[in-house]
C-alpha positions as CSV (number, residue, x, y, z in Angstrom):
1,M,13.9,-1.1,-20.4
2,N,11.9,-1.0,-17.2
3,N,8.2,-0.7,-18.0
4,R,7.0,-1.2,-14.5
5,M,4.8,1.5,-12.8
6,Q,6.7,4.2,-11.0
7,S,5.5,5.9,-7.8
8,P,2.3,7.9,-8.5
9,D,3.6,10.9,-6.6
10,T,7.2,11.2,-7.7
11,D,9.5,10.4,-10.6
12,T,11.8,8.5,-8.3
13,P,11.6,4.8,-9.3
14,L,10.8,2.0,-6.9
15,T,13.8,0.2,-5.6
16,H,11.9,-3.0,-5.0
17,H,8.7,-4.0,-6.8
18,A,5.8,-5.8,-5.2
19,D,6.8,-9.1,-6.9
20,D,10.3,-9.0,-5.2
21,P,10.8,-12.3,-3.4
22,G,11.6,-10.3,-0.3
23,F,7.9,-9.6,0.3
24,R,5.9,-12.2,2.2
25,Y,2.2,-12.1,1.6
26,L,-0.4,-13.6,3.9
27,G,-4.0,-13.6,2.8
28,R,-5.9,-13.7,-0.6
29,W,-3.6,-11.6,-2.8
30,Q,-3.3,-11.5,-6.6
31,L,0.5,-11.6,-6.6
32,G,2.4,-9.5,-9.1
33,C,3.1,-5.8,-9.5
34,P,0.9,-4.5,-8.1
35,A,-0.1,-7.1,-5.5
36,V,-3.8,-6.7,-5.0
37,T,-6.3,-7.7,-2.4
38,I,-9.9,-6.7,-1.4
39,N,-9.8,-8.4,2.0
40,S,-9.4,-6.6,5.3
41,G,-6.7,-8.3,7.4
42,A,-4.5,-9.3,4.5
43,I,-0.8,-8.9,5.3
44,F,2.5,-8.2,3.7
45,E,5.9,-8.3,5.5
46,F,9.5,-7.5,4.7
47,V,12.8,-6.6,6.2
48,F,14.9,-3.7,5.0
49,P,18.0,-1.7,6.1
50,G,18.3,2.0,6.7
51,S,16.5,4.9,8.4
52,A,13.7,5.5,5.7
53,C,11.6,3.6,3.3
54,D,8.5,4.5,1.3
55,L,5.6,2.1,0.8
56,V,4.0,2.9,-2.5
57,F,0.5,2.1,-3.7
58,D,-1.6,2.5,-6.8
59,V,-4.7,4.5,-6.2
60,A,-5.4,5.6,-9.8
61,G,-9.1,5.8,-10.5
62,M,-10.2,5.0,-7.0
63,T,-13.1,6.8,-5.3
64,Q,-12.6,4.9,-2.0
65,F,-9.2,4.2,-0.4
66,P,-7.8,1.6,2.0
67,D,-6.2,2.1,5.3
68,L,-3.0,0.3,6.3
69,L,-2.0,-0.7,9.8
70,V,1.8,-0.6,9.9
71,Q,4.1,-2.1,12.6
72,I,7.9,-1.6,12.6
73,D,10.1,-4.0,14.7
74,E,7.2,-5.3,16.7
75,G,6.5,-1.8,17.9
76,P,3.2,0.1,18.0
77,V,0.6,-0.5,15.3
78,V,0.0,2.8,13.5
79,R,-2.9,3.5,11.1
80,H,-2.2,5.2,7.8
81,R,-4.8,6.4,5.3
82,L,-4.3,6.5,1.6
83,A,-5.9,9.1,-0.7
84,A,-5.8,10.3,-4.3
85,T,-3.1,12.8,-3.3
86,S,-1.3,10.6,-0.8
87,P,-0.5,7.1,-2.2
88,T,2.7,6.7,-0.3
89,I,3.4,5.8,3.4
90,R,6.8,7.0,4.6
91,L,8.6,4.9,7.2
92,C,11.1,7.4,8.6
93,P,13.0,8.3,11.8
94,A,9.9,9.8,13.3
95,N,8.2,6.4,13.5
96,L,11.2,4.1,13.8
97,P,12.4,2.9,17.2
98,R,14.6,5.5,18.9
99,T,17.6,3.2,19.0
100,A,17.4,2.9,15.2
101,Q,17.1,6.5,14.3
102,G,20.0,7.8,12.3
103,H,21.5,4.4,11.6
104,S,21.7,3.9,7.8
105,T,22.5,0.2,8.0
106,Y,20.1,-0.7,10.8
107,W,17.7,-3.5,9.8
108,H,14.0,-3.3,10.4
109,Q,11.0,-5.7,10.1
110,V,7.8,-4.2,8.7
111,R,4.4,-5.7,8.9
112,C,1.3,-4.2,7.2
113,W,-2.4,-5.1,7.5
114,T,-5.0,-4.0,5.0
115,I,-8.3,-2.4,5.9
116,V,-10.7,-2.3,3.0
117,S,-14.0,-0.6,2.8
118,S,-17.0,-2.9,2.3
119,T,-19.4,-0.2,1.0
120,E,-18.3,-0.2,-2.7
121,P,-21.0,-2.3,-4.4
122,S,-18.8,-3.2,-7.4
123,Q,-15.6,-3.9,-5.6
124,W,-15.5,-7.6,-6.5
125,T,-15.1,-6.7,-10.1
126,T,-13.4,-3.3,-10.0
127,Q,-11.2,-3.6,-6.9
128,N,-12.1,0.1,-6.1
129,G,-11.0,0.8,-2.6
130,G,-8.8,-2.4,-2.4
131,C,-5.1,-2.4,-1.7
132,K,-2.9,-2.3,-4.7
133,F,0.7,-2.5,-3.4
134,L,3.4,-1.4,-5.9
135,G,6.5,-1.8,-3.9
136,V,9.0,0.3,-1.9
137,R,11.6,2.9,-2.2
138,C,14.5,2.1,0.1
139,G,17.3,4.5,1.0
140,T,19.7,1.7,0.0
141,P,18.4,0.8,-3.5
142,D,21.0,-2.0,-4.2
143,T,19.9,-3.9,-1.1
144,I,18.7,-7.4,-1.6
145,L,15.6,-7.9,0.6
146,P,16.0,-11.2,2.5
147,T,13.4,-13.9,1.7
148,L,11.2,-14.7,4.7
149,P,10.5,-18.4,5.1
150,P,7.0,-19.8,4.6
151,H,4.7,-19.7,7.6
152,G,2.0,-22.2,8.6
153,T,-1.4,-20.7,8.0
154,I,-5.0,-20.9,9.2
155,E,-7.8,-19.5,7.0
156,F,-10.9,-17.9,8.4
157,L,-14.0,-17.8,6.1
158,G,-16.8,-15.6,7.2
159,D,-18.5,-12.2,6.9
160,S,-18.3,-8.8,8.6
161,I,-17.6,-10.5,12.0
162,T,-14.5,-12.1,10.5
163,A,-13.4,-8.9,8.6
164,S,-13.6,-6.8,11.8
165,L,-16.4,-4.5,10.5
166,R,-17.8,-2.4,13.3
167,L,-15.3,-3.7,15.8
168,L,-14.6,-0.1,16.9
169,Y,-18.2,1.1,16.4
170,D,-19.3,3.6,19.0
171,G,-22.8,4.4,17.7
172,H,-21.7,7.0,15.2
173,D,-21.8,6.8,11.4
174,G,-21.3,9.2,8.5
175,W,-20.9,12.9,9.3
176,D,-21.2,12.4,13.1
177,D,-18.1,14.4,13.9
178,R,-19.5,17.6,12.3
179,D,-18.8,20.6,14.6
180,P,-22.2,21.4,16.2
181,K,-21.4,25.2,16.2
182,T,-19.7,25.7,12.8
183,G,-20.9,22.8,10.8
184,V,-17.3,22.0,9.8
185,V,-16.7,18.3,9.1
186,H,-13.3,17.3,10.5
187,D,-13.3,13.8,9.2
188,W,-15.5,11.2,7.6
189,I,-16.4,8.3,9.9
190,S,-16.9,5.3,7.8
191,G,-16.7,1.5,8.0
192,V,-13.0,1.7,7.4
193,D,-12.5,3.7,10.6
194,Q,-14.4,1.1,12.6
195,Q,-12.3,-1.9,11.4
196,H,-9.1,-3.1,13.2
197,P,-7.9,-6.5,12.0
198,V,-5.1,-6.6,14.7
199,L,-7.7,-6.4,17.5
200,N,-10.1,-8.9,15.8
201,W,-10.4,-12.6,16.6
202,P,-8.8,-14.2,13.5
203,W,-5.4,-12.4,14.1
204,R,-5.6,-13.1,17.9
205,A,-6.6,-16.8,17.5
206,A,-3.9,-17.3,14.9
207,R,-1.2,-15.8,17.2
208,I,-2.2,-18.0,20.1
209,L,-2.0,-21.1,17.8
210,G,1.4,-20.0,16.3
211,L,-0.1,-19.7,12.8
212,A,-0.4,-16.9,10.3
213,P,-4.0,-15.8,9.4
214,I,-5.6,-15.8,6.0
215,V,-8.7,-13.6,6.6
216,T,-11.4,-14.0,4.0
217,G,-14.5,-12.0,5.2
218,F,-17.0,-9.9,3.4
219,G,-19.8,-7.8,4.9
220,G,-23.2,-9.2,4.4
221,Q,-22.0,-12.4,2.8
222,G,-23.3,-15.9,3.6
223,L,-23.7,-19.2,1.9
224,T,-27.0,-18.0,0.4
225,N,-26.4,-14.3,0.4
226,P,-24.0,-12.0,-1.6
227,G,-21.8,-9.5,0.1
228,T,-22.3,-5.7,0.2
229,N,-19.3,-5.1,-2.0
230,G,-20.6,-7.2,-4.9
231,V,-19.0,-10.5,-3.8
232,P,-21.2,-13.5,-4.6
233,P,-22.3,-16.0,-2.0
234,A,-19.5,-17.8,-0.2
235,G,-19.5,-21.0,-2.3
236,K,-19.2,-19.1,-5.6
237,A,-16.6,-16.7,-4.2
238,F,-14.4,-19.2,-2.4
239,P,-12.3,-20.2,-5.5
240,Y,-11.3,-16.6,-6.2
241,V,-9.3,-13.7,-4.8
242,F,-11.8,-11.5,-6.6
243,D,-13.8,-11.8,-9.8
244,G,-11.8,-13.7,-12.5
245,T,-8.7,-14.2,-10.4
246,P,-8.3,-17.8,-9.0
247,W,-7.1,-18.2,-5.5
248,K,-3.9,-20.2,-5.5
249,P,-2.2,-20.2,-2.0
250,S,1.5,-20.9,-1.9
251,S,0.8,-23.6,0.6
252,E,-2.3,-25.3,2.0
253,P,-3.6,-24.0,5.3
254,K,-3.2,-26.3,8.2
255,V,-6.6,-25.3,9.6
256,V,-9.7,-23.7,8.1
257,V,-12.4,-22.0,10.3
258,V,-15.9,-21.4,8.8
259,Y,-17.9,-18.7,10.6
260,H,-20.8,-18.3,8.2
261,G,-24.5,-18.3,8.9
262,T,-25.1,-14.8,10.4
263,N,-26.4,-13.4,7.0
264,D,-28.3,-16.5,5.9
265,G,-32.1,-16.6,6.2
266,N,-32.3,-20.2,5.1
267,L,-29.6,-22.8,5.3
268,T,-29.8,-26.6,4.7
269,P,-27.4,-29.3,5.7
270,E,-26.9,-30.1,2.0
271,L,-25.8,-26.5,1.1
272,Y,-23.4,-26.4,4.1
273,R,-22.1,-29.8,3.3
274,D,-21.4,-28.8,-0.3
275,F,-19.4,-25.8,1.0
276,L,-17.3,-28.0,3.2
277,R,-16.6,-30.3,0.3
278,L,-15.6,-27.3,-1.9
279,I,-13.1,-26.4,0.8
280,R,-11.9,-30.0,1.2
281,N,-11.3,-30.3,-2.5
282,A,-9.1,-27.2,-2.4
283,Y,-7.3,-28.2,0.9
284,P,-7.2,-32.0,1.0
285,H,-5.1,-32.1,4.1
286,A,-6.5,-29.3,6.3
287,D,-8.5,-29.7,9.4
288,L,-11.9,-28.0,8.9
289,F,-13.8,-26.4,11.8
290,A,-17.4,-25.5,11.1
291,V,-18.6,-23.0,13.7
292,C,-22.2,-22.2,14.4
293,P,-21.9,-18.5,15.1
294,H,-23.2,-16.7,18.2
295,T,-26.1,-15.2,16.3
296,R,-27.6,-18.4,14.9
297,K,-28.8,-21.0,17.5
298,N,-31.3,-22.2,14.9
299,F,-28.5,-23.3,12.6
300,A,-26.7,-25.5,15.1
301,S,-28.4,-28.7,14.1
302,I,-28.1,-27.9,10.4
303,I,-24.3,-27.3,10.6
304,R,-23.8,-30.4,12.9
305,A,-25.6,-32.5,10.3
306,A,-23.4,-31.2,7.5
307,V,-20.3,-31.9,9.5
308,T,-21.5,-35.5,10.2
309,A,-21.7,-36.0,6.5
310,G,-18.5,-34.1,5.8
311,G,-15.9,-36.8,6.0
312,D,-12.7,-37.0,8.0
313,R,-11.0,-34.1,9.8
314,V,-14.1,-32.0,9.8
315,W,-15.2,-30.7,13.2
316,F,-18.2,-28.9,14.6
317,L,-18.0,-26.2,17.2
318,D,-21.3,-24.8,18.6
319,Y,-20.8,-21.2,19.7
320,S,-24.5,-20.3,19.3
321,E,-24.7,-20.2,23.2
322,G,-22.3,-19.7,26.1
323,V,-19.5,-18.0,24.2
324,I,-20.5,-14.5,23.2
325,T,-22.9,-12.3,25.3
326,P,-24.5,-9.0,24.4
327,A,-21.8,-7.2,26.3
328,D,-19.2,-8.7,23.9
329,T,-20.8,-6.9,21.0
330,V,-21.2,-3.2,19.8
331,D,-24.8,-3.6,18.9
332,G,-26.1,-6.0,21.5
333,C,-26.3,-9.0,19.3
334,C,-24.0,-9.4,16.3
335,H,-20.8,-7.4,15.7
336,L,-18.0,-8.0,18.2
337,N,-16.2,-5.4,20.2
338,P,-12.4,-5.9,20.9
339,S,-13.2,-7.7,24.2
340,G,-15.6,-10.0,22.6
341,A,-13.1,-10.7,19.8
342,L,-10.5,-11.7,22.3
343,R,-13.0,-13.9,24.1
344,L,-13.9,-15.7,20.9
345,A,-10.2,-16.0,19.9
346,V,-9.2,-17.6,23.2
347,R,-12.2,-20.1,23.1
348,L,-11.6,-21.0,19.4
349,A,-7.8,-21.5,19.8
350,G,-8.4,-23.7,22.9
351,D,-11.0,-25.8,21.1
352,I,-8.8,-26.2,18.1
353,T,-5.9,-27.3,20.2
354,R,-8.0,-29.7,22.2
355,T,-9.6,-31.2,19.1
356,L,-6.3,-31.8,17.3
357,T,-4.5,-33.2,20.4
358,P,-3.9,-36.9,19.8
359,G,-6.6,-39.0,21.4
360,C,-9.5,-36.6,20.7
361,S,-12.0,-38.4,18.4
362,S,-15.2,-36.3,18.9
363,R,-16.6,-34.4,15.9
364,T,-18.5,-32.0,18.2
365,M,-17.4,-29.7,21.0
366,Q,-20.0,-27.8,22.9
């Protein structure tokens, strides 16, 4: 007897559940059925044959809902919004490449990025608004989805800047699209609308380096500060996907980038050093890059001192000056715009490459 969940909007069963080996997950997911994440920029990928396929999600009990960015066959990235009445995304001839339309045996590659709201204060414990992927309904139900090989990864640990919050911010929040004459609200502009992981610096830097990104960022979070969605400070949150669910990556990241400090009022070398040691214990073979963010010149000496005491394969990058300018941000100081995100990605990828090139021995790069 199959006791797995069916699609919430139809009695038609799933053909492939979220724990099928044909799905490749990148990011902090609780694997299973459903596969669950509360991180923006988490990814799942798969390959399927046919001209139609439904992506099915569990939205039961949610009051906030995630967006999904979906790309088919390396084509355009299209945003889809889930809701209580629409927990399914249909991949059909209308959004398949023209050459593939109508071919029942044509194979397609699908890549999906999550966009998760950061305004639910209990999300860390309830997962309200997170992505709960149940699986797919393929037109060819007996198809075995091919297993995609493992991919070398790079993990980014940070806050709203890492999670792409406000990346597309244009000065409007809330009900700013209310019709001035009729008062009719056409859409709610929220933090979800302003996020775009594909245009943000972790995805772009990872692509330049030939690695897959694990994006672990929460709005408001720091080493001393909890996040706006109920996540504890970075050191306490690091071992978990979310509350009570340990983080156990399928393979150790090759590189870890720490971009924390923006939300910290006070920071000591000892606290930062302890965070680096926590990462080192989890990833004994990774190269760790501790970046002083563009908002925190006053923390440069503190982070440098922590790196000096951090042991081998720990590197300091000072981006507090000379990397990001006010024109690279949406608010004149903090949150990046897409141009600033690209600028940061190119600089970071270049510095990582130069640091890890044989013959480089310096712990610090200005």
